[in-house]
N, C-alpha and C positions, 0 to 999 in steps of 0.2 A: 502494501500500500503506499503511494507518495505522500509524504507529511507535510501540513498545512504549511504555510509561509510568516515570514516575519508577524505578521501582524495577524495571525490566525483565518488567513483566506487559505480557500482552499486551492493551492497548488494549479493545477487544471483548470480552473475555472478563471486563474487570473491569465492562465496561455492562451483561453475562447478569448478571453475580454479583449486582450491585447491585439488578437489578430482579427476580432471584429470592429474593433477602432481600427485599425489598418482598413480596413477594408470599409471604413464610411470616412477615413479621411482626418481621423481625430487622433490626430499625432500625440497631441498633452497626454488624452487618456492611455492611447497606447505603451504612453513613456512610463506614464505612473506606475502599469502593472507589469511593463518588463523591470522598472526599479524596483519593484516588490520583489522580483524571484530575484532579482541579484543579489541584493542586498543582504538574501537569507542565505543563498549558500554558491560555490562555484558549480555547484551540481545543477541548480535553477538556472545557473548564467549560461553553462551549455545547454541546456534545455531552450531558452531566449534564444541564442544564436543559428542554434540547429532550427526553431521552429520557423525566424525570419528568412533564413534561405529556404525553407519550404514555401513560406509565403508567396514570395515573389513568382513562383511557380501556378500559384493555386487561384491566386488573386489577383494579379498583376498583368495587366497586358505588354509580355515580353515580346510581342513582335512590336507595340508603338513606342515602348522607351524598353531596350533593349540592353542601354547600358545600367539598368538597374542591377540586374541580375550578378555581373560582375563585381560593380562598386558595393554589393552586401557580401556578396562572398567574402570579399577583401577585409572589407569593415569587419567582419567577424570575425576572420582571422587573427587581423589585431587586436580586435578584444580578449579573444580567448589568451592570446601570448600578454597582455597587460593587465589580467584578472587578480593575479598576485600580487605584482608587486605597487601597480597602481588603478586603482579599482576607477577613480576618477576618470583616467585616459578609458578605461573599457568601457563604461556609461557614455562617453562622449560619442565612442565608435557605434553604440548602439544605435544612440541618440540621433544621429545623425541618415543612421540607414536607415529608423521608422519614418524622419521625416522626409526623406528621399518616396520613401515605398508609400507614406499615406498621401501624398503630393502625387505621385504618377498613377497615368489611366489605371483604369480598374478593369478584369476580364475573367470570368471565370473559365473561357474555354479550354486553356490547356488541361486543366483539371479533368474537365469535362469530356475532353478529347481523351486524354490517358483513362481517366477509367471505362469511359463506352469500348475503349478496342481493348487494354487490358483486362478487363472485366470479361470481357466475352472471351476472351482467349482460356481465361482460368475458369470462369464456373459452365462453360458452356463447350470447353474443349474445341472450340474455333480454329480452324487453320486455312489458311489462306491460298486461294489456289495460284497459281507462275501463268503469269500473263504470258500469252504467246511471243509478245514483243521486247521478254525480258530474254528470252532465249538466243542468246547472239552468241560470238565467237570469244566472248569471256565463258560459257558454259557449254560441260560436255554437248547437253541437245540440243544446242545451236553449232553447234562443231559437228553434231551427227549430220544435223539437216543442211549442212554444207555454207553455213549461214558465216561470211567473211565481212570482211572492213566496209562493203556497202551497203549492207545490211543493219550494220551495226550504225553508220552515217544517217542512213534513214529511218532508221526504227528507235535503236538502243540508244541516243546520243540525243533525240527530241527532245526538246526545252517549250515545256507550257504553262505559262506563257511565253511566246518566242522572243529571241532580245529584241530591246526596240532599235541598237545600235549594229551595224554588222560588224562581224569577227572577221578584223585585216590578217588572220594567220589560221585560220581556218582551214583553205584551199590547201596552203603548206605543210600544215599538220600531216593530214590526211595524205599527201602527195608521198613527205617521208614515211609515213607508217607504212604506204602501200611498199615501200621500197625496203624496209625493214623485212617485212614477211617477204618479200622475194629473196632476199640474202638467206633466209633461213633454210 
């Protein structure tokens, strides 16, 4: 059983309140719960740091603000390194991460995506079907079908949506890959 924190509050309720505060953009409230946990023990500080990293993926729009994830990861590593010697600095790093997260664009799409695909696999034993276009020169099935560089260029390397600018090196790369295959 997880013990209560410094002021008798249930630890997991504080973690939950911290996360829900970040979701709502309530940075002060999120920090208050983080501090309660941090000031109780090093183990609870680690719990805060770990949870903040997960929140980046559960509740933030990492496609709209991809800089938040590495910032929070770095700040949490720095906070963990300073906890024993300088708790004020450790708190500073947590606070900056919480401020950035509370102000970041929010989305639950990453969490929903991981759950929808992951749980389908584990709960329903779903296995994907390999599409025909994936069977190219890089797979045994593709080689058995005689698929080479032309098939790869047309199907295996297809980009959707297509690039908006022409690739000035594409033709040269395929010419050299063909030459490389001829030399084998």
